[in-house]
Backbone as CSV, one residue per row, in Angstrom:
resi,resn,N_x,N_y,N_z,CA_x,CA_y,CA_z,C_x,C_y,C_z
1,UNK,5.386,-57.265,-9.296,4.185,-57.299,-9.746,3.736,-58.979,-9.761
2,UNK,2.407,-59.251,-9.353,2.046,-60.511,-9.176,1.716,-61.077,-10.431
3,UNK,2.256,-62.365,-10.591,1.948,-63.230,-11.830,0.836,-64.121,-11.637
4,UNK,-0.370,-63.964,-12.505,-1.471,-64.781,-12.200,-1.383,-65.714,-13.539
5,UNK,-1.952,-66.854,-13.249,-2.204,-68.007,-14.218,-3.414,-67.746,-15.113
6,UNK,-3.430,-68.389,-16.452,-4.683,-68.057,-17.098,-6.001,-68.050,-16.706
7,UNK,-6.318,-68.785,-15.435,-7.500,-68.827,-14.885,-7.606,-67.649,-13.901
8,UNK,-6.635,-66.672,-13.919,-6.662,-65.694,-13.047,-6.532,-65.849,-11.491
9,UNK,-5.709,-67.057,-11.062,-5.466,-67.214,-9.839,-3.915,-67.075,-9.902
10,UNK,-3.506,-66.929,-8.676,-2.056,-66.922,-8.414,-1.422,-67.961,-7.628
11,UNK,-0.291,-68.438,-8.026,0.472,-69.711,-7.426,0.721,-69.331,-6.058
12,UNK,0.626,-70.287,-5.280,0.827,-70.265,-3.852,2.161,-69.571,-3.346
13,UNK,3.298,-70.215,-4.240,4.554,-69.498,-4.108,4.716,-67.959,-4.083
14,UNK,3.864,-67.420,-5.050,3.838,-65.996,-5.425,2.968,-65.381,-4.490
15,UNK,1.933,-65.970,-3.720,1.176,-65.390,-2.594,2.050,-65.266,-1.475
16,UNK,2.919,-66.434,-1.173,3.783,-66.282,0.158,5.005,-65.215,-0.213
17,UNK,5.190,-64.954,-1.354,6.391,-63.965,-1.838,5.797,-62.648,-1.522
18,UNK,4.530,-62.359,-1.990,3.959,-60.976,-1.871,3.635,-60.721,-0.325
19,UNK,3.276,-61.666,0.373,2.954,-61.525,1.765,4.236,-61.075,2.423
20,UNK,5.301,-61.911,2.178,6.452,-61.567,2.673,7.083,-60.153,2.529
21,UNK,6.984,-59.773,1.393,7.267,-58.123,0.961,6.414,-57.239,1.750
22,UNK,5.140,-57.704,1.880,4.248,-56.917,2.401,4.585,-56.753,4.064
23,UNK,4.896,-57.836,4.477,5.180,-57.834,5.949,6.628,-57.057,6.126
24,UNK,7.475,-57.401,5.215,8.622,-56.541,5.348,8.513,-54.976,5.435
25,UNK,7.714,-54.696,4.536,7.473,-53.113,4.281,6.848,-52.562,5.425
26,UNK,5.663,-53.346,5.899,5.037,-52.858,7.247,6.022,-52.724,8.304
27,UNK,6.687,-53.742,8.715,7.810,-53.718,9.539,8.888,-52.656,9.571
28,UNK,9.344,-52.393,8.172,9.999,-51.284,8.143,9.411,-50.032,8.534
29,UNK,8.173,-49.962,8.164,7.623,-48.660,8.540,7.468,-48.278,9.946
30,UNK,7.356,-49.536,10.561,7.179,-49.443,11.862,8.349,-49.047,12.853
31,UNK,9.461,-49.656,12.006,10.913,-49.299,12.736,11.154,-47.858,12.423
32,UNK,10.912,-47.358,11.251,11.213,-45.952,11.174,10.424,-44.891,12.042
33,UNK,9.025,-45.353,12.355,8.227,-44.531,12.973,8.718,-44.800,14.529
34,UNK,9.151,-45.867,14.857,9.804,-46.226,16.445,10.931,-45.371,16.610
35,UNK,11.784,-45.189,15.472,12.859,-44.007,15.653,12.350,-42.765,15.941
36,UNK,11.300,-42.417,15.217,10.809,-41.216,15.539,10.246,-41.104,16.943
37,UNK,9.659,-42.252,17.278,9.084,-42.447,18.691,9.961,-42.228,19.786
38,UNK,11.137,-42.583,19.313,12.402,-42.513,20.482,12.665,-40.949,20.669
39,UNK,12.405,-40.063,19.863,12.825,-38.804,20.353,11.413,-38.059,20.862
40,UNK,10.400,-38.814,20.876,9.036,-38.229,21.500,8.926,-38.855,22.966
41,UNK,9.938,-39.456,23.322,9.881,-40.108,24.766,9.427,-39.187,25.984
42,UNK,10.215,-38.102,26.112,10.022,-37.218,27.248,8.550,-36.598,26.956
43,UNK,8.151,-36.052,25.963,6.916,-35.552,25.995,5.735,-36.294,26.291
44,UNK,5.855,-37.766,25.644,5.033,-38.697,26.033,4.911,-39.108,27.377
45,UNK,6.111,-39.167,28.124,6.172,-39.614,29.367,5.258,-38.658,30.219
46,UNK,5.623,-37.313,29.985,4.925,-36.105,30.607,3.504,-36.186,30.605
47,UNK,2.941,-36.338,29.367,1.435,-36.724,29.027,1.057,-37.807,29.817
48,UNK,1.701,-38.919,29.758,1.175,-40.060,30.569,1.049,-39.971,31.952
49,UNK,1.967,-39.060,32.557,2.012,-38.826,33.974,1.081,-37.998,34.244
50,UNK,0.440,-37.041,33.409,-0.460,-36.026,33.832,-1.596,-36.858,34.695
51,UNK,-2.359,-37.603,34.221,-3.487,-38.340,35.113,-3.185,-38.701,36.469
52,UNK,-1.920,-39.252,36.713,-1.630,-39.553,38.055,-1.284,-38.459,38.720
53,UNK,-0.595,-37.264,38.333,-0.443,-36.038,38.923,-1.843,-35.347,39.240
54,UNK,-2.614,-35.253,38.253,-3.875,-34.437,38.677,-4.875,-35.270,39.715
55,UNK,-4.769,-36.699,39.672,-5.800,-37.423,40.526,-5.185,-37.234,41.672
56,UNK,-3.711,-37.368,42.084,-3.063,-37.255,43.330,-3.320,-35.859,44.019
57,UNK,-3.070,-34.954,42.878,-3.341,-33.476,43.547,-4.798,-33.362,44.050
58,UNK,-5.969,-33.796,43.225,-7.171,-33.638,43.631,-7.376,-34.248,44.821
59,UNK,-6.742,-35.409,45.206,-7.303,-36.017,46.444,-6.239,-35.707,47.545
60,UNK,-5.443,-34.872,47.241,-4.303,-34.451,48.431,-3.276,-35.678,48.868
61,UNK,-2.955,-36.423,47.876,-2.256,-37.601,48.119,-0.808,-37.241,47.348
62,UNK,-0.022,-37.959,48.098,1.534,-37.963,47.476,1.604,-39.002,46.692
63,UNK,1.866,-38.909,45.167,2.164,-40.061,44.406,3.497,-39.928,43.325
64,UNK,4.278,-40.695,43.604,5.518,-40.636,42.732,5.883,-42.012,41.999
65,UNK,6.634,-41.504,40.840,6.750,-42.816,40.078,8.268,-43.191,40.327
66,UNK,8.574,-44.433,40.543,9.911,-44.727,40.903,10.546,-45.780,39.881
67,UNK,11.752,-45.247,39.374,12.493,-46.080,38.445,13.410,-46.829,39.194
68,UNK,13.290,-48.142,39.430,13.889,-49.208,40.459,15.393,-49.444,40.072
69,UNK,15.584,-49.446,38.631,17.295,-49.953,38.413,17.626,-48.813,37.485
70,UNK,19.236,-49.156,37.448,19.746,-48.089,36.391,19.450,-48.185,34.943
71,UNK,18.936,-49.333,34.633,18.311,-49.323,33.086,17.065,-49.284,32.934
72,UNK,16.104,-48.947,34.036,14.897,-48.494,33.800,14.441,-47.664,32.843
73,UNK,15.044,-46.666,32.823,14.786,-45.286,32.219,14.979,-45.811,30.611
74,UNK,16.039,-46.313,30.308,16.300,-46.809,28.956,15.345,-47.972,28.416
75,UNK,14.936,-48.948,29.394,14.066,-49.970,28.966,12.525,-49.163,28.659
76,UNK,12.303,-48.251,29.537,10.960,-47.570,29.338,11.018,-46.997,28.206
77,UNK,12.109,-46.121,27.769,12.184,-45.356,26.317,12.214,-46.217,25.295
78,UNK,12.604,-47.660,25.225,12.477,-48.304,24.169,11.131,-48.880,23.934
79,UNK,10.401,-48.936,25.212,8.986,-49.651,25.213,7.872,-48.435,24.441
80,UNK,8.369,-47.329,25.014,7.579,-46.121,24.331,7.722,-46.035,22.952
81,UNK,8.830,-46.010,22.509,9.330,-45.939,21.112,8.689,-46.913,20.103
82,UNK,8.551,-48.278,20.730,7.998,-49.382,20.025,6.557,-49.127,19.907
83,UNK,5.633,-48.726,20.939,4.458,-48.300,21.082,3.925,-47.282,20.135
84,UNK,4.849,-46.142,20.108,4.596,-45.105,19.396,4.705,-45.374,17.803
85,UNK,5.978,-46.409,17.598,6.237,-46.679,16.262,5.033,-47.410,15.752
86,UNK,4.231,-48.279,16.529,2.951,-49.052,16.116,1.964,-48.357,15.635
87,UNK,1.664,-47.119,16.699,0.672,-46.292,16.427,0.790,-45.281,15.182
88,UNK,1.910,-44.660,15.245,2.262,-43.752,14.018,2.386,-44.396,12.828
89,UNK,2.817,-45.555,12.622,2.811,-46.168,11.411,1.478,-46.980,10.917
90,UNK,0.378,-46.868,11.851,-0.691,-47.608,11.424,-1.427,-47.396,10.207
91,UNK,-1.550,-46.025,9.279,-1.843,-46.007,8.202,-0.962,-46.789,7.157
92,UNK,0.229,-47.036,7.365,0.920,-47.441,6.481,0.775,-49.150,6.409
93,UNK,0.937,-49.700,7.812,0.752,-51.219,7.726,-0.660,-51.680,7.457
94,UNK,-1.689,-50.751,7.734,-3.048,-50.964,7.343,-3.325,-51.063,5.708
95,UNK,-2.508,-50.079,5.215,-2.477,-49.952,3.508,-1.829,-51.228,3.091
96,UNK,-0.814,-51.967,3.695,0.057,-52.927,3.280,-1.075,-54.219,3.317
97,UNK,-1.813,-54.256,4.395,-2.755,-55.170,4.400,-3.787,-55.285,3.397
98,UNK,-4.256,-54.092,2.958,-5.090,-53.785,1.861,-4.509,-54.028,0.540
99,UNK,-3.338,-53.587,0.405,-2.530,-53.909,-0.941,-2.481,-55.302,-0.983
100,UNK,-2.220,-56.149,-0.149,-1.966,-57.704,-0.299,-3.372,-58.384,-0.655
101,UNK,-4.336,-58.078,-0.221,-5.792,-58.565,-0.554,-6.506,-57.874,-1.676
102,UNK,-6.145,-56.839,-1.972,-7.098,-56.112,-2.861,-7.018,-56.833,-4.409
103,UNK,-5.768,-57.135,-4.850,-5.649,-57.796,-6.157,-6.553,-59.009,-6.599
104,UNK,-7.055,-59.793,-5.335,-7.657,-60.780,-5.542,-9.229,-60.596,-5.504
105,UNK,-9.686,-59.173,-5.437,-11.037,-58.914,-5.113,-11.601,-58.081,-6.418
106,UNK,-12.954,-58.375,-6.342,-13.889,-57.626,-7.371,-13.723,-56.037,-7.223
107,UNK,-14.220,-55.514,-8.185,-14.062,-54.096,-8.042,-15.069,-53.532,-7.035
108,UNK,-16.138,-54.119,-6.960,-17.225,-53.762,-5.705,-16.509,-54.242,-4.373
109,UNK,-15.879,-55.427,-4.265,-15.242,-55.860,-3.129,-14.087,-54.790,-2.688
110,UNK,-13.438,-54.496,-3.888,-12.126,-53.553,-3.378,-12.861,-52.210,-2.841
111,UNK,-13.937,-51.860,-3.424,-14.496,-50.383,-2.889,-14.885,-50.593,-1.291
112,UNK,-15.268,-51.715,-0.905,-15.742,-52.012,0.349,-14.308,-52.034,1.290
113,UNK,-13.524,-52.921,0.906,-12.370,-53.002,1.852,-11.447,-51.850,1.759
114,UNK,-11.596,-50.907,0.722,-10.857,-49.636,0.848,-11.481,-48.527,1.789
115,UNK,-12.729,-48.899,1.863,-13.526,-48.062,2.866,-13.294,-48.475,4.349
116,UNK,-13.199,-49.928,4.497,-13.124,-50.558,5.780,-11.540,-50.043,6.242
117,UNK,-10.702,-50.042,5.135,-9.279,-49.480,5.726,-9.130,-48.191,5.898
118,UNK,-9.734,-47.332,5.258,-9.729,-46.006,5.702,-10.513,-45.781,6.936
119,UNK,-11.361,-46.536,7.361,-12.120,-46.217,8.619,-11.374,-46.743,9.814
120,UNK,-10.171,-47.486,9.494,-9.586,-48.293,10.415,-8.813,-47.262,11.306
121,UNK,-7.952,-46.202,10.729,-7.343,-45.261,11.460,-8.130,-44.440,12.274
122,UNK,-9.356,-43.829,11.887,-10.256,-42.993,12.760,-10.844,-43.980,13.915
123,UNK,-11.018,-45.175,13.686,-11.601,-46.169,14.771,-10.513,-46.081,15.818
124,UNK,-9.190,-46.426,15.325,-8.074,-46.646,16.348,-7.847,-45.327,17.116
125,UNK,-7.905,-44.362,16.340,-7.770,-43.016,17.167,-8.933,-42.770,18.351
126,UNK,-10.299,-43.154,17.760,-11.227,-43.195,18.672,-11.015,-43.955,20.061
127,UNK,-10.448,-45.272,19.582,-10.149,-46.204,20.777,-8.852,-45.476,21.729
128,UNK,-8.006,-44.829,21.111,-7.056,-44.059,21.944,-7.520,-43.027,22.877
129,UNK,-8.522,-42.285,22.291,-9.240,-41.095,22.963,-10.000,-41.683,24.024
130,UNK,-10.700,-42.802,23.771,-11.554,-43.694,24.970,-10.467,-43.860,26.204
131,UNK,-9.494,-44.472,25.699,-8.489,-45.073,26.640,-7.965,-43.744,27.554
132,UNK,-7.770,-42.746,26.789,-7.272,-41.539,27.815,-8.296,-40.767,28.429
133,UNK,-9.734,-40.915,28.100,-10.584,-40.706,29.136,-10.669,-41.805,30.204
134,UNK,-10.538,-43.096,29.940,-10.494,-44.082,30.943,-9.469,-43.916,32.214
135,UNK,-8.470,-43.768,31.441,-7.116,-43.664,32.313,-7.096,-43.043,33.689
136,UNK,-7.647,-41.756,33.897,-7.820,-41.186,35.123,-8.621,-41.850,36.025
137,UNK,-9.663,-42.453,35.427,-10.567,-43.437,36.284,-9.753,-44.715,36.837
138,UNK,-8.933,-45.157,35.985,-8.260,-46.204,36.456,-7.150,-45.982,37.581
139,UNK,-6.554,-44.650,37.117,-5.624,-44.141,38.437,-6.121,-43.935,39.529
140,UNK,-7.482,-43.387,39.618,-8.083,-43.007,40.789,-8.458,-44.184,41.531
141,UNK,-8.838,-45.354,40.792,-9.174,-46.485,41.552,-8.077,-47.465,42.243
142,UNK,-6.742,-47.022,41.402,-5.698,-47.594,42.013,-5.160,-47.004,43.217
143,UNK,-5.292,-45.589,43.366,-4.659,-44.742,44.315,-5.975,-44.907,45.563
144,UNK,-7.149,-45.366,45.188,-8.323,-45.574,46.388,-7.828,-46.705,47.251
145,UNK,-6.947,-47.483,46.978,-6.459,-48.645,47.868,-5.296,-48.067,48.742
146,UNK,-4.780,-46.859,48.389,-3.729,-46.744,49.545,-4.325,-45.763,50.409
147,UNK,-3.742,-46.035,51.777,-4.043,-45.362,53.025,-4.078,-43.964,53.020
148,UNK,-4.962,-43.206,53.415,-4.797,-41.854,53.290,-3.581,-40.947,53.691
149,UNK,-2.908,-41.554,54.659,-1.814,-41.123,55.343,-0.526,-41.439,54.675
150,UNK,-0.611,-42.099,53.688,0.463,-43.017,53.175,0.901,-42.289,51.772
151,UNK,2.280,-42.725,51.490,2.732,-41.967,50.073,2.488,-43.238,49.108
152,UNK,2.191,-42.956,47.855,2.305,-43.931,46.907,3.504,-43.841,45.962
153,UNK,4.442,-44.846,46.153,5.574,-44.924,45.072,5.526,-45.986,44.280
154,UNK,4.846,-45.661,42.922,4.222,-46.750,41.919,5.737,-47.140,41.233
155,UNK,5.777,-48.308,40.877,6.837,-48.628,40.011,6.517,-47.981,38.429
156,UNK,7.424,-47.277,37.781,7.222,-46.508,36.691,6.974,-47.399,35.570
157,UNK,7.838,-48.621,35.596,7.452,-49.333,34.493,6.101,-50.070,34.370
158,UNK,5.590,-50.444,35.632,4.366,-50.955,35.668,3.326,-50.012,35.172
159,UNK,3.359,-48.789,35.814,2.361,-47.655,35.630,2.370,-47.265,33.770
160,UNK,3.583,-47.018,33.351,3.520,-46.574,32.156,3.098,-47.815,31.078
161,UNK,3.600,-49.051,31.472,3.246,-50.324,30.821,1.722,-50.295,30.744
162,UNK,0.983,-50.103,31.847,-0.481,-50.163,31.967,-1.087,-49.089,31.134
163,UNK,-0.549,-47.898,31.064,-1.183,-46.714,30.179,-0.934,-47.135,28.705
164,UNK,0.160,-47.729,28.431,0.399,-47.921,26.899,-0.480,-48.822,26.406
165,UNK,-0.612,-50.123,27.401,-1.483,-51.183,27.087,-2.784,-50.967,26.880
166,UNK,-3.344,-50.077,27.863,-4.678,-49.568,27.880,-4.989,-48.962,26.566
167,UNK,-4.057,-48.161,26.145,-4.236,-47.378,24.895,-4.303,-48.404,23.723
168,UNK,-3.127,-49.335,23.842,-3.064,-50.107,22.637,-4.289,-51.149,22.437
169,UNK,-4.975,-51.903,23.460,-5.950,-52.820,23.673,-7.022,-51.841,23.257
170,UNK,-7.448,-50.813,23.735,-8.684,-50.044,23.467,-8.692,-49.795,21.901
171,UNK,-7.627,-49.217,21.472,-7.326,-48.879,20.029,-7.546,-49.982,19.030
172,UNK,-7.073,-51.260,19.388,-7.166,-52.236,18.598,-8.598,-52.895,18.570
173,UNK,-9.173,-52.823,19.903,-10.591,-53.288,19.978,-11.639,-52.586,19.364
174,UNK,-11.159,-51.409,18.752,-12.231,-50.556,18.186,-12.214,-51.087,16.700
175,UNK,-11.420,-51.880,16.322,-11.391,-52.782,14.974,-12.159,-53.862,15.191
176,UNK,-12.659,-54.268,16.019,-13.300,-55.455,16.314,-14.722,-55.400,15.467
177,UNK,-15.524,-54.319,15.717,-16.779,-54.405,15.087,-16.598,-53.980,13.551
178,UNK,-15.405,-53.283,13.205,-15.036,-53.160,11.702,-14.949,-54.792,11.201
179,UNK,-14.137,-55.435,11.671,-13.885,-56.961,11.204,-15.107,-57.701,11.230
180,UNK,-15.869,-57.658,12.190,-17.159,-58.320,12.511,-18.316,-57.970,11.369
181,UNK,-18.297,-56.564,11.123,-19.326,-56.384,10.018,-18.975,-56.648,8.839
182,UNK,-17.409,-56.624,8.504,-16.879,-56.983,7.365,-17.376,-58.429,6.948
183,UNK,-16.970,-59.352,8.031,-17.226,-60.543,7.743,-18.753,-60.976,7.312
184,UNK,-19.599,-60.093,8.186,-21.119,-60.313,7.900,-21.586,-59.929,6.481
185,UNK,-20.794,-58.736,6.078,-21.247,-58.198,4.711,-21.103,-59.164,3.551
186,UNK,-19.940,-60.202,3.833,-19.485,-60.966,2.727,-20.398,-62.328,2.963
187,UNK,-21.261,-62.342,3.928,-22.148,-63.597,4.150,-21.682,-64.499,4.862
188,UNK,-20.367,-64.407,5.729,-19.898,-65.510,6.413,-20.580,-65.912,7.481
189,UNK,-20.898,-64.639,8.225,-21.849,-65.045,9.470,-22.815,-64.056,9.735
190,UNK,-24.030,-64.476,10.383,-25.167,-63.506,10.372,-25.121,-62.856,11.787
191,UNK,-25.970,-61.988,11.718,-26.029,-61.085,13.008,-26.471,-62.082,14.216
192,UNK,-27.450,-62.754,13.870,-28.138,-63.757,14.843,-27.131,-64.689,15.460
193,UNK,-26.055,-65.253,14.634,-25.180,-66.115,14.945,-24.165,-65.442,15.848
194,UNK,-23.776,-64.087,15.640,-23.022,-63.382,16.523,-23.599,-63.215,17.974
195,UNK,-24.800,-63.006,17.964,-25.550,-62.821,19.188,-25.502,-64.129,19.811
196,UNK,-25.686,-65.348,19.063,-25.663,-66.535,19.862,-24.501,-66.922,20.554
197,UNK,-23.384,-66.364,20.012,-21.869,-66.524,20.609,-21.706,-65.560,21.814
198,UNK,-22.576,-64.660,22.269,-22.446,-63.721,23.240,-21.556,-64.168,24.682
199,UNK,-21.871,-65.469,25.029,-21.381,-66.047,26.115,-19.859,-66.463,26.061
200,UNK,-19.635,-66.894,24.827,-18.260,-67.346,24.506,-17.444,-66.022,24.141
201,UNK,-18.080,-65.244,23.571,-17.334,-63.739,23.284,-17.038,-63.232,24.538
202,UNK,-17.821,-63.218,25.659,-17.693,-62.530,26.758,-16.236,-63.277,27.590
203,UNK,-16.540,-64.640,27.520,-15.291,-65.613,28.141,-13.997,-65.259,27.293
204,UNK,-13.929,-65.220,25.950,-12.810,-64.643,25.161,-12.264,-63.286,25.710
205,UNK,-13.347,-62.286,25.621,-12.846,-60.685,25.814,-12.113,-60.797,27.140
206,UNK,-12.737,-61.713,28.410,-12.240,-61.397,29.661,-10.725,-62.073,29.678
207,UNK,-10.729,-63.181,29.025,-9.252,-63.869,29.042,-8.227,-62.814,28.229
208,UNK,-8.734,-62.292,26.991,-8.011,-61.371,26.528,-7.589,-60.008,27.444
209,UNK,-8.324,-59.592,28.059,-8.072,-58.278,28.946,-7.272,-58.890,30.083
210,UNK,-7.398,-59.978,30.598,-6.449,-60.588,31.830,-5.049,-60.671,31.269
211,UNK,-4.977,-61.176,29.922,-3.545,-61.256,29.298,-2.972,-59.963,29.029
212,UNK,-3.788,-58.895,28.478,-3.323,-57.552,28.265,-3.199,-56.722,29.237
213,UNK,-3.624,-57.094,30.500,-3.592,-56.101,31.747,-2.278,-56.529,32.425
214,UNK,-1.408,-55.241,32.631,-0.004,-55.803,33.292,-0.277,-55.881,34.732
215,UNK,-1.358,-55.162,35.261,-1.467,-55.375,36.800,-2.081,-56.657,37.279
216,UNK,-2.942,-57.149,36.288,-3.544,-58.395,36.867,-4.675,-58.399,37.703
217,UNK,-5.276,-57.332,38.323,-6.079,-57.116,39.282,-7.456,-56.895,38.559
218,UNK,-8.668,-57.322,39.315,-9.909,-57.256,38.669,-10.414,-55.894,37.966
219,UNK,-10.232,-54.659,38.727,-10.415,-53.611,38.302,-9.968,-53.366,36.888
220,UNK,-8.560,-53.170,37.022,-8.158,-52.990,35.492,-8.445,-53.910,34.480
221,UNK,-8.804,-55.302,34.789,-9.453,-56.019,33.989,-10.825,-55.608,33.317
222,UNK,-11.627,-55.142,34.298,-12.843,-54.780,33.839,-12.830,-53.321,33.040
223,UNK,-11.883,-52.621,33.234,-11.770,-51.347,32.467,-11.449,-51.732,31.199
224,UNK,-10.631,-52.858,30.830,-10.277,-53.253,29.469,-11.344,-54.090,28.905
225,UNK,-12.120,-54.694,29.725,-13.113,-55.815,29.058,-14.192,-55.170,28.441
226,UNK,-14.696,-54.343,29.507,-16.195,-53.865,29.275,-16.348,-52.975,28.044
227,UNK,-15.401,-52.014,27.670,-15.667,-51.251,26.208,-15.553,-52.292,25.173
228,UNK,-14.599,-53.265,25.119,-14.526,-54.274,24.130,-15.792,-55.093,24.092
229,UNK,-16.382,-55.589,24.957,-17.748,-56.304,24.901,-18.942,-55.404,24.437
230,UNK,-18.881,-54.233,24.738,-19.955,-53.258,24.219,-19.744,-52.974,22.826
231,UNK,-18.477,-52.970,22.357,-18.228,-52.987,20.852,-18.775,-54.244,20.132
232,UNK,-18.651,-55.321,20.790,-18.828,-56.653,20.290,-20.479,-56.606,20.150
233,UNK,-21.152,-56.012,20.972,-22.621,-56.116,20.903,-22.994,-54.949,19.837
234,UNK,-22.428,-53.863,19.936,-22.581,-52.904,18.702,-22.453,-53.321,17.476
235,UNK,-21.301,-54.418,17.251,-21.175,-54.958,16.015,-22.349,-56.163,15.661
236,UNK,-22.822,-56.787,16.791,-23.943,-57.600,16.493,-25.213,-56.815,16.096
237,UNK,-25.399,-55.521,16.689,-26.639,-54.768,16.265,-26.426,-54.282,14.801
238,UNK,-25.402,-53.829,14.347,-25.054,-53.629,13.111,-25.016,-54.509,11.985
239,UNK,-24.595,-55.785,12.358,-24.825,-56.846,11.527,-26.297,-57.494,11.396
240,UNK,-27.052,-57.434,12.535,-28.382,-57.638,12.244,-29.158,-56.634,11.286
241,UNK,-28.977,-55.532,11.282,-29.366,-54.455,10.365,-29.137,-54.700,9.064
242,UNK,-27.735,-55.069,8.906,-27.072,-55.425,7.361,-28.061,-56.774,6.985
243,UNK,-28.270,-57.491,7.914,-29.195,-58.950,7.426,-30.380,-58.463,6.894
244,UNK,-30.999,-57.629,7.879,-32.403,-57.246,7.395,-32.526,-56.373,5.870
245,UNK,-31.528,-55.704,5.758,-31.380,-54.892,4.663,-31.070,-55.701,3.370
246,UNK,-30.056,-56.822,3.556,-29.940,-57.846,2.572,-31.271,-58.508,2.176
247,UNK,-31.870,-58.903,3.223,-32.928,-60.000,3.174,-34.211,-59.070,2.350
248,UNK,-34.320,-57.620,2.805,-35.185,-56.846,2.082,-34.718,-56.702,0.251
249,UNK,-33.683,-56.539,0.408,-33.268,-56.403,-1.172,-33.365,-57.487,-2.017
250,UNK,-33.154,-58.860,-1.417,-33.405,-60.042,-1.930,-34.968,-60.415,-2.280
251,UNK,-35.669,-59.797,-1.261,-37.361,-60.084,-1.522,-37.970,-59.282,-2.760
252,UNK,-37.198,-57.801,-2.702,-37.514,-56.840,-3.810,-37.185,-57.442,-5.072
253,UNK,-35.896,-58.111,-5.286,-35.426,-58.804,-6.404,-36.191,-59.781,-7.041
254,UNK,-36.473,-60.770,-5.926,-37.516,-61.899,-6.235,-38.776,-61.530,-6.488
255,UNK,-39.272,-60.401,-6.166,-40.633,-59.936,-6.564,-40.523,-59.331,-8.017
256,UNK,-39.495,-58.547,-8.492,-39.016,-58.168,-9.682,-39.165,-59.380,-10.622
257,UNK,-38.408,-60.341,-10.295,-38.357,-61.500,-11.161,-39.645,-62.194,-11.372
258,UNK,-40.495,-62.297,-10.278,-41.654,-63.041,-10.317,-42.496,-62.051,-11.195
259,UNK,-42.443,-60.886,-11.092,-43.491,-59.886,-11.823,-43.052,-59.852,-13.476
260,UNK,-41.588,-59.964,-13.809,-41.205,-60.300,-15.007,-41.736,-61.458,-15.727
261,UNK,-41.814,-62.491,-14.890,-42.468,-63.780,-15.380,-43.755,-64.235,-15.541
262,UNK,-44.299,-63.060,-14.711,-45.865,-63.086,-14.756,-46.467,-63.959,-13.802
263,UNK,-45.496,-64.399,-12.750,-46.030,-65.221,-11.598,-47.024,-64.374,-10.746
């Protein structure tokens, strides 16, 4: 239980202690989910391999995945388990974030943050679905550079890492508008300010996509960066609408005050 001082504030040490406990709980949840993900390795690999097989069959190409070393399979299973642990435990670690910040909020702010936390999981799921839709397009682009009479022996580690990172990046990127709108709603940044940052946002998103893409080619970079930037613009639009609504409410309140004063 958090101990507060008479003025309602919590000492820094208690903040750090609470943060440590929440982080440990979040990590423990991820570890337990990763253990479950370990046993979902084979069905996950089968699902992730499907776009490659479908595109190769549709274009009459031979495309195979190659595990280059003895430990490649084990290494890949560890990676898949960790990614699955992160996704499967997302409701838990999102709740831990909310539980950490909620005690310091007013009742109205708690309602807002709870709504945002509840929206985070569906948004991440929507990002994963978008990634699943984009994945065959990415595979088709990669195979288009292979000569027609040649077989494509893809490195399994690179392919599956690309798939998992694509899903992870797009899932997390769907939280971007949620965070931006939340910051806007508390009055820290206006929608017009977000719009004025569009160039820097584009540069930052391109750098992030370049770091997130395991292949490092311009095509995969664009596949990752484009949806994220569109989400940024969407958040800008929503923030502008929120600003207009806030300004309208303030004008109505001022009008009522003036009417009450007989001005």
